[in-house]
C-alpha positions as CSV (number, residue, x, y, z in Angstrom):
1,M,-54.3,-52.8,32.1
2,C,-52.4,-51.5,35.2
3,L,-54.2,-50.3,38.3
4,P,-52.8,-47.7,40.7
5,T,-52.2,-48.8,44.3
6,N,-55.0,-46.6,45.7
7,V,-57.7,-48.7,43.9
8,L,-56.3,-52.1,44.8
9,G,-58.3,-54.4,47.0
10,K,-58.0,-57.4,49.3
11,E,-60.0,-60.2,47.5
12,Y,-59.7,-61.4,43.9
13,Y,-60.8,-64.3,41.7
14,S,-58.4,-65.4,38.9
15,S,-59.3,-65.6,35.2
16,S,-57.5,-67.9,32.8
17,F,-58.9,-70.3,30.2
18,T,-59.0,-74.0,29.3
19,Q,-55.3,-74.8,28.9
20,N,-54.7,-76.2,25.4
21,S,-51.5,-75.1,23.7
22,N,-49.3,-75.9,20.7
23,E,-46.3,-76.2,23.0
24,N,-45.5,-78.3,26.1
25,N,-45.3,-76.9,29.7
26,S,-47.6,-73.9,29.1
27,N,-49.2,-73.2,32.5
28,S,-52.3,-71.4,33.8
29,Y,-50.9,-68.9,36.3
30,I,-51.6,-66.3,39.0
31,T,-49.2,-63.5,40.1
32,I,-49.6,-61.8,43.4
33,V,-47.7,-58.5,44.1
34,G,-47.2,-57.1,47.6
35,V,-48.0,-53.5,48.3
36,E,-47.1,-53.5,52.1
37,D,-44.6,-55.5,54.2
38,N,-45.8,-58.6,56.1
39,T,-48.8,-59.2,53.9
40,S,-50.5,-62.5,54.6
41,V,-52.3,-64.0,51.5
42,E,-54.7,-66.9,51.5
43,I,-55.0,-68.8,48.2
44,V,-57.6,-71.4,47.4
45,P,-56.7,-72.9,44.0
46,A,-59.4,-74.1,41.6
47,A,-57.1,-76.9,40.4
48,T,-53.8,-78.7,41.3
49,T,-50.7,-76.5,41.3
50,V,-47.0,-77.2,40.4
51,G,-46.2,-76.6,44.1
52,G,-48.4,-79.5,45.2
53,W,-51.5,-77.7,46.4
54,A,-54.7,-79.6,45.8
55,A,-57.8,-78.1,44.4
56,N,-59.9,-76.2,47.0
57,S,-57.1,-76.5,49.6
58,I,-56.4,-73.4,51.8
59,N,-52.9,-72.2,51.6
60,T,-51.2,-69.1,53.1
61,V,-48.1,-67.2,52.1
62,T,-46.5,-64.0,53.3
63,I,-45.0,-61.4,51.0
64,N,-43.4,-58.0,51.5
65,K,-43.8,-54.8,49.5
66,G,-42.6,-55.3,46.0
67,Q,-42.3,-59.0,46.3
68,V,-44.1,-61.3,43.8
69,Y,-45.6,-64.8,44.5
70,Q,-46.6,-66.9,41.5
71,V,-49.0,-69.9,41.4
72,L,-48.7,-72.3,38.4
73,G,-51.2,-74.9,37.4
74,T,-49.9,-78.4,36.5
75,T,-49.5,-79.5,32.9
76,T,-49.3,-82.7,31.0
77,G,-47.7,-82.3,27.6
78,N,-49.5,-79.4,25.8
79,T,-52.5,-79.4,28.1
80,G,-52.9,-78.4,31.7
81,V,-55.3,-77.5,34.5
82,D,-57.3,-74.2,34.5
83,L,-56.8,-72.0,37.6
84,S,-59.9,-69.9,36.7
85,G,-61.9,-69.1,39.8
86,T,-59.0,-69.4,42.2
87,K,-59.7,-67.3,45.3
88,V,-56.9,-64.9,46.4
89,R,-57.4,-62.7,49.4
90,S,-55.4,-60.8,52.0
91,I,-56.0,-61.9,55.5
92,A,-55.2,-60.5,58.9
93,S,-51.9,-61.6,60.6
94,G,-50.3,-61.1,64.0
95,S,-48.6,-58.0,62.7
96,G,-51.7,-56.2,61.4
97,G,-54.9,-56.3,59.5
98,C,-55.7,-57.2,55.9
99,K,-53.6,-55.3,53.4
100,K,-54.1,-54.4,49.8
101,I,-52.5,-56.6,47.1
102,A,-52.3,-56.6,43.3
103,V,-53.2,-59.8,41.5
104,F,-52.7,-60.7,37.8
105,S,-53.7,-63.9,36.1
106,G,-53.8,-65.6,32.7
107,T,-52.2,-68.5,30.9
108,G,-49.1,-69.2,28.9
109,K,-49.1,-70.0,25.2
110,I,-52.8,-70.9,24.9
111,S,-54.9,-71.6,21.8
112,I,-58.6,-70.6,22.1
113,G,-60.9,-72.5,19.8
114,S,-64.6,-72.5,19.1
115,P,-67.1,-75.2,18.3
116,G,-65.7,-77.3,15.4
117,C,-62.4,-75.4,15.4
118,T,-59.2,-75.7,17.5
119,G,-57.4,-72.6,16.3
120,S,-54.0,-72.4,14.6
121,S,-52.2,-69.9,16.8
122,A,-51.3,-69.6,20.5
123,D,-50.2,-66.7,22.7
124,N,-50.1,-65.6,26.3
125,L,-53.1,-64.2,28.2
126,Y,-52.3,-61.8,31.0
127,Q,-54.4,-59.2,32.8
128,Q,-54.5,-57.4,36.1
129,L,-57.6,-58.3,38.0
130,Y,-60.3,-56.1,39.4
131,P,-60.7,-56.6,43.2
132,V,-64.1,-57.9,44.4
133,S,-64.8,-54.5,46.0
134,S,-64.9,-52.9,42.5
135,W,-67.1,-55.5,40.8
136,G,-70.5,-54.5,39.4
137,K,-74.0,-55.7,38.7
138,Y,-74.6,-54.8,35.1
139,F,-72.5,-55.5,32.0
140,L,-73.0,-55.1,28.3
141,T,-70.8,-56.9,25.7
142,V,-70.1,-56.3,22.1
143,P,-68.7,-58.9,19.6
144,S,-65.1,-58.3,18.6
145,S,-64.4,-56.9,15.2
146,G,-63.2,-59.4,12.6
147,R,-63.8,-62.4,15.0
148,P,-67.3,-62.0,16.4
149,N,-67.4,-65.5,18.0
150,N,-66.4,-64.7,21.6
151,H,-66.2,-66.8,24.8
152,Y,-67.3,-65.1,28.1
153,R,-66.9,-66.1,31.7
154,I,-69.0,-64.7,34.5
155,Y,-67.3,-64.8,37.9
156,R,-69.1,-64.7,41.2
157,N,-68.0,-64.8,44.9
158,N,-71.4,-65.6,46.3
159,A,-73.4,-68.7,45.3
160,A,-76.6,-66.8,46.3
161,A,-76.3,-64.3,43.4
162,N,-79.1,-64.3,40.9
163,I,-77.4,-63.7,37.5
164,Y,-79.3,-63.2,34.3
165,L,-77.9,-63.6,30.7
166,N,-80.1,-61.7,28.3
167,G,-83.0,-61.8,30.7
168,T,-82.8,-65.5,31.5
169,L,-81.7,-66.7,35.0
170,I,-78.5,-68.8,34.9
171,P,-79.0,-71.8,37.2
172,S,-76.6,-71.8,40.1
173,A,-75.7,-75.4,39.3
174,S,-74.3,-74.2,36.0
175,F,-71.4,-72.5,37.7
176,T,-68.1,-74.4,38.0
177,N,-65.2,-73.1,40.1
178,N,-67.0,-69.8,40.7
179,Y,-67.6,-69.1,37.0
180,Y,-70.1,-69.7,34.2
181,Q,-68.9,-69.8,30.6
182,F,-70.9,-69.1,27.4
183,Y,-70.1,-68.5,23.7
184,N,-71.9,-66.4,21.0
185,N,-71.5,-63.7,18.4
186,T,-74.2,-61.3,19.5
187,P,-74.3,-58.4,22.0
188,N,-75.2,-59.5,25.5
189,S,-76.7,-58.0,28.7
190,I,-75.6,-59.6,32.0
191,S,-77.2,-58.5,35.3
192,S,-77.0,-59.6,38.9
193,D,-78.4,-58.8,42.3
194,L,-74.9,-59.2,43.7
195,P,-71.5,-58.0,42.3
196,I,-69.9,-60.1,39.6
197,S,-66.9,-59.9,37.3
198,L,-66.9,-60.6,33.5
199,A,-64.1,-61.7,31.1
200,Q,-64.2,-61.7,27.3
201,Y,-62.0,-64.0,25.2
202,F,-61.1,-63.7,21.6
203,T,-60.4,-66.9,19.5
204,S,-57.2,-68.0,17.9
205,Q,-56.1,-67.5,14.3
206,N,-58.4,-69.2,11.6
207,C,-61.1,-69.8,14.2
208,P,-63.4,-69.2,12.4
209,T,-61.7,-69.7,9.0
210,P,-60.8,-67.6,7.1
211,Q,-62.1,-64.4,8.8
212,N,-59.8,-64.4,11.8
213,P,-56.0,-63.7,11.3
214,Y,-55.4,-62.9,15.0
215,D,-53.9,-64.4,18.1
216,P,-56.1,-65.1,21.2
217,D,-56.7,-62.5,23.9
218,M,-58.6,-61.9,27.1
219,I,-59.9,-58.7,28.7
220,M,-61.7,-58.0,31.9
221,L,-64.7,-55.9,31.2
222,S,-65.9,-52.9,33.3
223,P,-69.5,-52.8,34.6
224,V,-71.9,-50.2,33.2
225,E,-72.1,-48.5,36.7
226,Q,-68.5,-47.5,36.3
227,N,-68.9,-45.8,33.0
228,I,-68.2,-42.1,32.8
229,S,-70.1,-39.5,30.7
230,K,-67.2,-37.1,30.0
231,V,-63.8,-38.0,28.5
232,T,-61.1,-35.5,27.6
233,L,-58.6,-36.5,24.9
234,V,-55.4,-34.5,24.3
235,S,-53.4,-34.8,21.1
236,S,-50.3,-32.7,20.5
237,P,-48.2,-33.7,17.5
238,P,-45.3,-31.3,16.8
239,Q,-46.8,-30.0,13.6
240,L,-50.2,-29.1,15.0
241,P,-51.4,-27.0,17.9
242,N,-52.8,-28.7,21.0
243,L,-56.2,-30.1,20.3
244,Q,-58.7,-31.0,23.0
245,L,-61.8,-33.0,22.3
246,L,-64.6,-33.4,24.8
247,I,-66.8,-36.4,24.4
248,I,-70.1,-36.5,26.3
């Protein structure tokens, strides 16, 4: 996913996963890209970083247009900390107000297992994040084809949010580092009275066995409120005339 600059925002929460790998020095990471010069960015990591930041510490960096700042979680052998739920926001500085930023997050060389299964493959997770200003209140999920056992993480930026999973209120105390994780192989309905974000994770190869031949993956889901009712698809191979298909 790649978002245009006009839809970027000023506040984000990172999404990664529990850092288990088949290779040493595989980090959870966050990448921040400047859109304007002299952009001040506040970062509150959910766990310790390679640069020495402590969990929940408040750290400020300044980047210019086109510059990239990366935050890496610490590792020990083939495991490491999970930076999921890290808060990244643009803040006002002496040279101006809050400015838009682009934020990406994920993890390097990770294996995503399931209950009773560790998975036999590892790969990178990497996604551009939706800003908090574009979060929604209602999500529907569908199990992935060929590997229906999926992990999900619900992210919140306000502890007062009342969030329901399939009609049942999730206790606020069940959230850790601004997210709640669950795992199943069924469709789900997630609703909230305040905006939230939702990530879906696909398990590693042979998890479960033998149905799953794929590498792990992560996608950030769009809320139902942002669905559109009309889509135009254009296909124009050289041997056929232009074809337009309108889906309503």
